[in-house]
TORLUM-549678 format. One record per residue (C-alpha): residue number from 0; y negated, x, z; residue in three letters. Coordinates in pm, 1 decimal. Layout:
BEGIN
+-----+----------+----------+----------+---------+
: num :       c2 :       c1 :       c3 : residuo :
+-----+----------+----------+----------+---------+
: NUM :        Y :        X :        Z :     Ala :
...
+-----+----------+----------+----------+---------+
This chain:
BEGIN
+-----+----------+----------+----------+---------+
: num :       c2 :       c1 :       c3 : residuo :
+-----+----------+----------+----------+---------+
:   0 :   7958.8 :   2886.0 : -18406.5 :     Met :
:   1 :   7645.8 :   3094.4 : -18371.2 :     Ser :
:   2 :   7537.0 :   3264.1 : -18074.9 :     Gly :
:   3 :   7229.7 :   3022.3 : -18050.4 :     Ala :
:   4 :   7483.7 :   2740.3 : -18079.7 :     Asp :
:   5 :   7699.7 :   2897.0 : -17821.0 :     Ala :
:   6 :   7419.9 :   2967.1 : -17578.5 :     His :
:   7 :   7141.8 :   2699.3 : -17632.4 :     Pro :
:   8 :   6956.5 :   2764.5 : -17307.6 :     His :
:   9 :   6916.6 :   3139.1 : -17390.4 :     Thr :
:  10 :   6680.6 :   3078.7 : -17634.7 :     Met :
:  11 :   6475.6 :   2791.6 : -17453.7 :     Ser :
:  12 :   6186.6 :   2785.0 : -17199.8 :     Thr :
:  13 :   6202.7 :   2638.1 : -16895.4 :     Arg :
:  14 :   5944.5 :   2354.5 : -16867.3 :     Pro :
:  15 :   5758.2 :   2481.6 : -16594.7 :     Asp :
:  16 :   5747.9 :   2806.2 : -16681.5 :     Gln :
:  17 :   5382.9 :   2789.3 : -16843.6 :     Tyr :
:  18 :   5303.5 :   2477.9 : -16707.5 :     Gly :
:  19 :   5018.8 :   2394.2 : -16452.2 :     Pro :
:  20 :   5224.9 :   2473.8 : -16129.2 :     Ser :
:  21 :   5326.2 :   2810.8 : -16251.4 :     Ala :
:  22 :   4964.5 :   2904.6 : -16359.5 :     Arg :
:  23 :   4834.7 :   2792.3 : -16029.1 :     Arg :
:  24 :   5097.2 :   2997.9 : -15854.4 :     Lys :
:  25 :   4991.2 :   3306.4 : -16071.2 :     Ser :
:  26 :   4613.5 :   3244.4 : -15964.9 :     Leu :
:  27 :   4691.7 :   3212.6 : -15593.1 :     Gly :
:  28 :   4917.8 :   3534.6 : -15649.1 :     Gln :
:  29 :   4658.1 :   3728.1 : -15811.6 :     Arg :
:  30 :   4399.5 :   3592.5 : -15569.7 :     Thr :
:  31 :   4620.9 :   3710.6 : -15282.5 :     Leu :
:  32 :   4672.1 :   4059.6 : -15431.5 :     Ala :
:  33 :   4286.0 :   4103.6 : -15506.1 :     Glu :
:  34 :   4220.3 :   4008.5 : -15118.1 :     Leu :
:  35 :   4387.0 :   4388.6 : -15074.2 :     Thr :
:  36 :   4037.2 :   4512.8 : -15174.5 :     His :
:  37 :   3828.2 :   4272.3 : -15018.6 :     Met :
:  38 :   3500.6 :   4413.6 : -14870.5 :     Ser :
:  39 :   3471.8 :   4411.2 : -14504.2 :     Pro :
:  40 :   3094.0 :   4407.9 : -14549.3 :     Ala :
:  41 :   3122.4 :   4053.6 : -14734.8 :     Tyr :
:  42 :   2974.5 :   3861.4 : -14435.2 :     Phe :
:  43 :   2650.5 :   4051.4 : -14548.1 :     Gly :
:  44 :   2610.2 :   3749.8 : -14763.7 :     Met :
:  45 :   2577.7 :   3505.9 : -14451.3 :     Val :
:  46 :   2354.4 :   3732.5 : -14291.7 :     Met :
:  47 :   2085.0 :   3765.3 : -14588.4 :     Ala :
:  48 :   2147.8 :   3362.7 : -14651.9 :     Thr :
:  49 :   2094.5 :   3287.2 : -14296.1 :     Gly :
:  50 :   1752.0 :   3531.7 : -14306.5 :     Ile :
:  51 :   1601.9 :   3358.8 : -14612.8 :     Val :
:  52 :   1689.5 :   3015.4 : -14462.9 :     Ser :
:  53 :   1521.8 :   3085.8 : -14131.6 :     Leu :
:  54 :   1221.4 :   3239.0 : -14309.2 :     Gly :
:  55 :   1169.7 :   2924.9 : -14556.6 :     Ala :
:  56 :   1179.7 :   2690.0 : -14233.0 :     His :
:  57 :    904.6 :   2908.9 : -14080.8 :     Phe :
:  58 :    720.1 :   2872.6 : -14399.9 :     Met :
:  59 :    742.0 :   2516.9 : -14385.7 :     Ala :
:  60 :    995.1 :   2471.0 : -14681.8 :     Met :
:  61 :   1258.8 :   2260.3 : -14481.4 :     Pro :
:  62 :   1433.1 :   2169.3 : -14790.7 :     Arg :
:  63 :   1521.1 :   2502.0 : -14900.9 :     Ile :
:  64 :   1595.9 :   2592.5 : -14516.9 :     Ala :
:  65 :   1837.7 :   2297.6 : -14500.2 :     Asp :
:  66 :   2017.4 :   2371.9 : -14848.9 :     Ala :
:  67 :   2061.5 :   2733.9 : -14748.8 :     Leu :
:  68 :   2172.3 :   2652.0 : -14398.2 :     Phe :
:  69 :   2438.6 :   2399.9 : -14528.7 :     Leu :
:  70 :   2555.7 :   2648.7 : -14780.9 :     Leu :
:  71 :   2568.3 :   2903.5 : -14515.3 :     Asn :
:  72 :   2805.5 :   2728.8 : -14319.6 :     Ile :
:  73 :   3036.7 :   2658.5 : -14655.2 :     Val :
:  74 :   3031.8 :   3066.5 : -14692.6 :     Val :
:  75 :   3112.5 :   3176.4 : -14332.8 :     Tyr :
:  76 :   3415.2 :   2926.5 : -14299.2 :     Val :
:  77 :   3517.1 :   3070.9 : -14639.9 :     Ala :
:  78 :   3473.2 :   3431.5 : -14553.6 :     Leu :
:  79 :   3664.1 :   3359.5 : -14207.0 :     Cys :
:  80 :   3954.0 :   3192.4 : -14381.5 :     Val :
:  81 :   3970.7 :   3498.0 : -14656.8 :     Leu :
:  82 :   3950.6 :   3751.9 : -14370.1 :     Thr :
:  83 :   4212.0 :   3595.1 : -14160.1 :     Ala :
:  84 :   4454.5 :   3542.7 : -14480.9 :     Val :
:  85 :   4387.7 :   3934.9 : -14564.0 :     Arg :
:  86 :   4433.4 :   4059.6 : -14191.6 :     Met :
:  87 :   4794.8 :   3858.1 : -14196.9 :     Val :
:  88 :   4912.1 :   3928.1 : -14579.2 :     Cys :
:  89 :   4768.1 :   4286.0 : -14607.3 :     His :
:  90 :   4749.4 :   4434.9 : -14219.0 :     Thr :
:  91 :   4781.3 :   4776.5 : -14340.5 :     Arg :
:  92 :   4476.4 :   4755.1 : -14565.5 :     Ala :
:  93 :   4272.0 :   4575.1 : -14312.0 :     Phe :
:  94 :   4318.9 :   4817.7 : -14031.0 :     Phe :
:  95 :   4303.2 :   5120.7 : -14263.8 :     Ser :
:  96 :   3938.1 :   4979.7 : -14349.4 :     Asp :
:  97 :   3862.9 :   4920.6 : -14011.3 :     Met :
:  98 :   3937.6 :   5305.3 : -13935.4 :     Leu :
:  99 :   3772.1 :   5439.0 : -14261.2 :     Asp :
: 100 :   3432.3 :   5605.2 : -14171.5 :     His :
: 101 :   3252.6 :   5415.6 : -14486.3 :     Leu :
: 102 :   3419.0 :   5074.7 : -14475.0 :     Arg :
: 103 :   3485.4 :   5059.0 : -14122.3 :     Gly :
: 104 :   3110.8 :   4965.6 : -14000.0 :     Pro :
: 105 :   3098.2 :   4677.6 : -14250.7 :     Gly :
: 106 :   3310.5 :   4489.5 : -14021.4 :     Phe :
: 107 :   3001.4 :   4456.3 : -13790.1 :     Phe :
: 108 :   2867.1 :   4223.4 : -14078.1 :     Thr :
: 109 :   3112.8 :   3951.3 : -13930.3 :     Thr :
: 110 :   2926.5 :   3948.7 : -13563.3 :     Val :
: 111 :   2558.8 :   3988.7 : -13697.9 :     Ala :
: 112 :   2656.8 :   3706.4 : -13935.6 :     Ala :
: 113 :   2789.1 :   3486.8 : -13647.7 :     Thr :
: 114 :   2497.1 :   3544.8 : -13465.9 :     Gly :
: 115 :   2261.1 :   3469.7 : -13739.4 :     Ile :
: 116 :   2434.4 :   3123.5 : -13822.3 :     Leu :
: 117 :   2386.7 :   3034.3 : -13420.4 :     Gly :
: 118 :   2040.2 :   3098.9 : -13474.3 :     Asn :
: 119 :   2035.2 :   2877.1 : -13755.3 :     Gln :
: 120 :   2204.2 :   2583.9 : -13566.8 :     Phe :
: 121 :   1955.2 :   2630.4 : -13289.7 :     Ile :
: 122 :   1614.7 :   2610.2 : -13487.3 :     Val :
: 123 :   1714.3 :   2407.3 : -13777.3 :     Leu :
: 124 :   1934.3 :   2143.7 : -13613.8 :     Ser :
: 125 :   1871.7 :   2195.4 : -13227.9 :     Ala :
: 126 :   2254.8 :   2220.9 : -13202.4 :     Asp :
: 127 :   2283.4 :   2430.8 : -12869.3 :     Tyr :
: 128 :   2663.1 :   2360.5 : -12838.9 :     Arg :
: 129 :   2745.4 :   2495.9 : -13175.4 :     Ala :
: 130 :   2510.7 :   2814.2 : -13090.9 :     Gly :
: 131 :   2673.1 :   2913.9 : -12770.9 :     Ile :
: 132 :   3002.1 :   2859.7 : -12933.2 :     Val :
: 133 :   2898.1 :   3112.5 : -13196.7 :     Leu :
: 134 :   2720.6 :   3335.3 : -12930.7 :     Trp :
: 135 :   3062.1 :   3336.2 : -12768.6 :     Gly :
: 136 :   3246.3 :   3433.8 : -13072.4 :     Val :
: 137 :   3008.0 :   3725.8 : -13163.3 :     Ala :
: 138 :   3035.8 :   3879.4 : -12820.2 :     Val :
: 139 :   3432.8 :   3862.4 : -12856.7 :     Ile :
: 140 :   3402.6 :   4012.7 : -13182.7 :     Leu :
: 141 :   3161.0 :   4260.2 : -13095.7 :     Trp :
: 142 :   3379.5 :   4406.4 : -12795.6 :     Ile :
: 143 :   3677.5 :   4393.8 : -13009.6 :     Gly :
: 144 :   3522.8 :   4584.4 : -13310.0 :     Leu :
: 145 :   3280.1 :   4823.8 : -13115.5 :     Thr :
: 146 :   3591.9 :   4997.4 : -12918.5 :     Tyr :
: 147 :   3816.4 :   4957.1 : -13176.2 :     Thr :
: 148 :   3625.0 :   5138.3 : -13456.7 :     Ile :
: 149 :   3455.2 :   5385.5 : -13241.2 :     Phe :
: 150 :   3787.7 :   5497.4 : -13056.0 :     Thr :
: 151 :   3943.4 :   5516.2 : -13390.0 :     Gly :
: 152 :   3673.6 :   5711.5 : -13532.0 :     Phe :
: 153 :   3698.0 :   5947.9 : -13224.3 :     Thr :
: 154 :   4061.7 :   5993.3 : -13205.5 :     Val :
: 155 :   4162.6 :   6013.6 : -13582.1 :     Lys :
: 156 :   4311.9 :   6351.1 : -13679.7 :     Glu :
: 157 :   4156.6 :   6387.9 : -14024.2 :     His :
: 158 :   3794.5 :   6291.7 : -14050.4 :     Lys :
: 159 :   3531.2 :   6353.2 : -14334.7 :     Pro :
: 160 :   3246.1 :   6583.0 : -14297.9 :     Thr :
: 161 :   2881.2 :   6422.2 : -14192.5 :     Leu :
: 162 :   2783.7 :   6423.8 : -14570.0 :     Asp :
: 163 :   3075.4 :   6210.2 : -14675.0 :     Lys :
: 164 :   3125.7 :   5992.7 : -14334.6 :     Gly :
: 165 :   2812.2 :   5826.1 : -14272.6 :     Ile :
: 166 :   2544.6 :   5603.1 : -14465.0 :     Asn :
: 167 :   2319.6 :   5331.2 : -14341.9 :     Gly :
: 168 :   2594.6 :   5120.7 : -14310.2 :     Ala :
: 169 :   2676.9 :   5260.4 : -13981.9 :     Trp :
: 170 :   2326.5 :   5109.8 : -13865.0 :     Leu :
: 171 :   2536.8 :   4749.7 : -13900.0 :     Leu :
: 172 :   2656.9 :   4806.2 : -13518.7 :     Ala :
: 173 :   2301.5 :   4821.2 : -13431.5 :     Val :
: 174 :   2229.4 :   4494.2 : -13637.9 :     Val :
: 175 :   2536.7 :   4307.0 : -13473.0 :     Ala :
: 176 :   2433.4 :   4430.5 : -13116.4 :     Thr :
: 177 :   2075.2 :   4291.5 : -13147.7 :     Gln :
: 178 :   2193.1 :   3981.1 : -13340.2 :     Ala :
: 179 :   2381.1 :   3904.6 : -13009.2 :     Ile :
: 180 :   2068.3 :   3988.0 : -12803.1 :     Ala :
: 181 :   1854.0 :   3766.2 : -12985.6 :     Ala :
: 182 :   2064.9 :   3467.7 : -12999.9 :     Leu :
: 183 :   2115.2 :   3518.2 : -12639.2 :     Gly :
: 184 :   1769.4 :   3540.4 : -12567.1 :     Ala :
: 185 :   1722.3 :   3201.9 : -12786.0 :     Leu :
: 186 :   1990.0 :   3029.5 : -12618.7 :     Leu :
: 187 :   1856.8 :   3129.3 : -12260.4 :     Ala :
: 188 :   1528.2 :   2928.3 : -12291.1 :     Ala :
: 189 :   1763.0 :   2613.1 : -12310.0 :     His :
: 190 :   2008.3 :   2710.0 : -12028.9 :     Val :
: 191 :   1983.6 :   2575.6 : -11642.3 :     Asp :
: 192 :   1947.7 :   2848.7 : -11374.6 :     Gln :
: 193 :   2169.3 :   3065.9 : -11290.4 :     Pro :
: 194 :   2288.1 :   3080.2 : -11621.9 :     Gly :
: 195 :   1944.0 :   3136.3 : -11746.7 :     Lys :
: 196 :   1915.9 :   3463.3 : -11539.0 :     Leu :
: 197 :   2251.4 :   3565.0 : -11658.3 :     Glu :
: 198 :   2210.9 :   3474.5 : -12025.5 :     Met :
: 199 :   1874.2 :   3708.6 : -11993.8 :     Asn :
: 200 :   2025.2 :   3981.4 : -11862.4 :     Phe :
: 201 :   2284.6 :   4011.5 : -12115.1 :     Leu :
: 202 :   2030.6 :   3958.5 : -12400.7 :     Ala :
: 203 :   1824.9 :   4252.4 : -12253.9 :     Leu :
: 204 :   2115.2 :   4488.3 : -12197.0 :     Ser :
: 205 :   2230.9 :   4455.2 : -12547.6 :     Met :
: 206 :   1851.4 :   4501.9 : -12675.4 :     Trp :
: 207 :   1863.1 :   4815.3 : -12452.9 :     Leu :
: 208 :   2185.3 :   4938.4 : -12597.5 :     Trp :
: 209 :   2118.1 :   4859.3 : -12946.9 :     Gly :
: 210 :   1798.8 :   5058.0 : -12916.8 :     Gly :
: 211 :   2017.7 :   5379.8 : -12778.0 :     Met :
: 212 :   2282.4 :   5322.4 : -13070.2 :     Leu :
: 213 :   1969.2 :   5318.1 : -13314.5 :     Tyr :
: 214 :   1863.7 :   5654.7 : -13183.6 :     Ile :
: 215 :   2215.4 :   5813.8 : -13187.1 :     Trp :
: 216 :   2281.9 :   5708.3 : -13547.2 :     Met :
: 217 :   1981.4 :   5747.2 : -13678.1 :     Met :
: 218 :   1966.2 :   6107.8 : -13581.1 :     Ser :
: 219 :   2273.6 :   6168.7 : -13760.9 :     Leu :
: 220 :   2173.8 :   5987.7 : -14067.8 :     Ile :
: 221 :   1835.5 :   6175.9 : -14080.2 :     Phe :
: 222 :   2030.6 :   6494.6 : -14033.6 :     Tyr :
: 223 :   2222.4 :   6396.3 : -14349.4 :     Arg :
: 224 :   1924.0 :   6333.4 : -14539.7 :     Tyr :
: 225 :   1761.3 :   6657.6 : -14448.6 :     Thr :
: 226 :   2016.4 :   6897.6 : -14438.5 :     Phe :
: 227 :   2263.2 :   6812.0 : -14708.0 :     Phe :
: 228 :   2263.7 :   6746.4 : -15082.4 :     Gly :
: 229 :   2181.2 :   6409.1 : -15196.7 :     Leu :
: 230 :   2326.2 :   6304.9 : -15532.3 :     Ala :
: 231 :   2160.8 :   5986.9 : -15700.9 :     Pro :
: 232 :   2463.2 :   5771.0 : -15595.0 :     Gly :
: 233 :   2418.7 :   5867.5 : -15235.7 :     Asp :
: 234 :   2073.5 :   5646.6 : -15221.0 :     Leu :
: 235 :   2258.9 :   5359.7 : -15190.6 :     Thr :
: 236 :   2144.4 :   4979.4 : -15060.4 :     Pro :
: 237 :   2315.2 :   5038.2 : -14721.8 :     Pro :
: 238 :   2029.9 :   5278.0 : -14628.8 :     Tyr :
: 239 :   1771.1 :   4995.7 : -14624.5 :     Trp :
: 240 :   1932.4 :   4886.3 : -14313.1 :     Ile :
: 241 :   1768.3 :   5211.2 : -14163.2 :     Asn :
: 242 :   1471.7 :   4928.6 : -14166.8 :     Met :
: 243 :   1667.2 :   4604.4 : -14116.1 :     Gly :
: 244 :   1797.0 :   4735.5 : -13770.5 :     Ala :
: 245 :   1449.1 :   4797.7 : -13634.2 :     Met :
: 246 :   1322.0 :   4445.2 : -13775.0 :     Ala :
: 247 :   1621.0 :   4240.3 : -13590.3 :     Ile :
: 248 :   1537.6 :   4479.1 : -13263.3 :     Ser :
: 249 :   1173.9 :   4362.7 : -13281.8 :     Thr :
: 250 :   1271.4 :   4025.3 : -13300.9 :     Leu :
: 251 :   1513.3 :   4055.5 : -13012.8 :     Ala :
: 252 :   1212.3 :   4189.2 : -12823.2 :     Gly :
: 253 :    978.9 :   3935.3 : -12901.7 :     Ser :
: 254 :   1206.9 :   3689.4 : -12785.9 :     Leu :
: 255 :   1257.4 :   3856.7 : -12440.3 :     Leu :
: 256 :    880.3 :   3866.2 : -12417.4 :     Ile :
: 257 :    854.4 :   3503.3 : -12438.9 :     Val :
: 258 :   1135.0 :   3460.6 : -12193.2 :     Asn :
: 259 :    944.8 :   3666.7 : -11909.9 :     Val :
: 260 :    861.3 :   3361.8 : -11715.6 :     Ser :
: 261 :   1237.6 :   3259.4 : -11658.2 :     Asp :
: 262 :   1367.2 :   3575.0 : -11534.4 :     Ala :
: 263 :   1183.2 :   3778.9 : -11289.0 :     Pro :
: 264 :   1381.8 :   4110.5 : -11389.9 :     Phe :
: 265 :   1201.2 :   4080.5 : -11719.4 :     Leu :
: 266 :    852.3 :   4043.7 : -11564.6 :     Thr :
: 267 :    908.2 :   4389.0 : -11394.7 :     Ser :
: 268 :   1000.6 :   4525.3 : -11726.2 :     Leu :
: 269 :    748.4 :   4348.9 : -11937.7 :     Leu :
: 270 :    508.1 :   4682.8 : -12018.8 :     Pro :
: 271 :    825.7 :   4855.3 : -12121.1 :     Phe :
: 272 :    967.4 :   4575.8 : -12332.6 :     Ile :
: 273 :    640.5 :   4520.7 : -12505.0 :     Lys :
: 274 :    629.5 :   4902.2 : -12565.1 :     Gly :
: 275 :    932.4 :   4932.5 : -12725.7 :     Phe :
: 276 :    909.7 :   4626.4 : -12923.5 :     Thr :
: 277 :    603.4 :   4798.4 : -13071.6 :     Val :
: 278 :    804.4 :   5119.6 : -13105.7 :     Phe :
: 279 :   1088.6 :   4919.3 : -13307.1 :     Tyr :
: 280 :    810.6 :   4750.5 : -13513.3 :     Trp :
: 281 :    644.0 :   5071.4 : -13592.2 :     Ala :
: 282 :    952.7 :   5256.2 : -13695.0 :     Thr :
: 283 :   1085.3 :   4975.4 : -13927.3 :     Gly :
: 284 :    742.0 :   4969.4 : -14083.3 :     Thr :
: 285 :    743.8 :   5346.9 : -14121.4 :     Trp :
: 286 :   1075.3 :   5298.9 : -14348.9 :     Trp :
: 287 :    964.8 :   5078.8 : -14577.1 :     Ile :
: 288 :    766.0 :   5325.9 : -14794.3 :     Pro :
: 289 :    988.4 :   5607.8 : -14721.7 :     Met :
: 290 :   1304.5 :   5419.7 : -14876.1 :     Leu :
: 291 :   1076.3 :   5296.0 : -15171.8 :     Leu :
: 292 :   1005.4 :   5638.6 : -15259.1 :     Val :
: 293 :   1383.1 :   5748.3 : -15214.3 :     Leu :
: 294 :   1453.4 :   5468.1 : -15458.2 :     Ala :
: 295 :   1210.1 :   5560.4 : -15719.9 :     Ile :
: 296 :   1335.6 :   5946.6 : -15684.1 :     Thr :
: 297 :   1682.6 :   5862.3 : -15688.9 :     Gly :
: 298 :   1636.7 :   5655.3 : -16016.5 :     Ala :
: 299 :   1440.8 :   5926.8 : -16180.3 :     Arg :
: 300 :   1715.4 :   6193.1 : -16043.6 :     Phe :
: 301 :   1968.9 :   5940.2 : -16216.8 :     Phe :
: 302 :   1789.3 :   5930.7 : -16557.3 :     Arg :
: 303 :   1749.9 :   6279.9 : -16557.8 :     Ser :
: 304 :   2097.2 :   6343.6 : -16477.9 :     Ala :
: 305 :   2228.9 :   6102.4 : -16774.9 :     Cys :
: 306 :   1998.6 :   6251.3 : -17017.5 :     Met :
: 307 :   2123.3 :   6613.4 : -16956.3 :     Gln :
: 308 :   2501.2 :   6479.5 : -16962.7 :     Ser :
: 309 :   2446.4 :   6339.5 : -17290.9 :     Val :
: 310 :   2546.7 :   6567.6 : -17598.8 :     Pro :
: 311 :   2269.1 :   6700.6 : -17835.7 :     Thr :
: 312 :   2359.9 :   6749.9 : -18207.3 :     Gly :
+-----+----------+----------+----------+---------+
C-alpha cells in the first residue's frame, strides 16, 4: 500500500481552508492588523466634510449640504467604531501615539469633528438634542485628551528637538477648543435661563483659552520656521492649520457677539470680543498668502533637490 493510500487525508485540503468563511476571516485579520497604524487624525475627514456641508447650506445648496451631512454621520460613526477597536485591540500603539509629539495632536480632530457635526445637526436639521449630546461628548473628550496629551509631553523622559517635534498639527488643540466654543455659543441661543448664561460663559472661556493656546503654540511654530532648517518635506499640509485655527476662532467670536443680548457679562466685554475677533480674522488672512508662498517655494526646492539627485551621464 502506498503512503498516499495509507494516509489519504494528508494529501487532501479541508473544504473550508480556502472557502468564503476563510477569506472573510483572513480579511478581518488583515483589517485588524492594519488598525495598528491607523492615524489618530482621520477624524479630519469629518471636520472637512462638515465645513463644506455648512458652507453649501449658507450658499443655498441644500441638496449638497444634506448629502454631505448624511455622509458625515456615517463616517463619524465608522471612525468611532474603528478607533474603539484600535484602543481595545492595539492598546499599546494607541496610547503610544497619544504621547508622540507628532501624532498625539491628531487626536484633537476627534473633538473638533464632534463639535462640527453638532453644528450640522443644529444648522441643518434644528436637532438641538443631538447638538447638546455632541457638545457634551466633545467637552469630555477635550478634557481627557488635553490633560493626557500635554501632561505626557511634559513628563516623558525622551523628547524630540523642536524642529523634529512640532508642526502645524499642534494647532488642532486650538481648533478643538474653538469648536467647543462655537457649538456652545450656537446652543446658548436656544437654551433657557439660567443655562443660557452658563453656556455663554463656558463658550467665552473656551474662546479665550483657545486664543491663548494659539499664541503659545504659534510662537513655537514661528520660531521653528525661522531658526531651524526647512527641508521640502517639512512644508506639510498640517501647516495650513495655522490659518484654519484662526478661521474657527473668528467664527466663535462672531457667535459670541450675536449672543451679547443674552448675557450681561458679554455686553461689558463687547469691545474686547469685537477687537479680538478682528484680530483673529486679520491673522488668519495674513497666513493665506504666506502659506501659498511657502508651498510654491517648497515645491521649487523639491524639484531642485530631485534634479540634483539624478545622476548625470
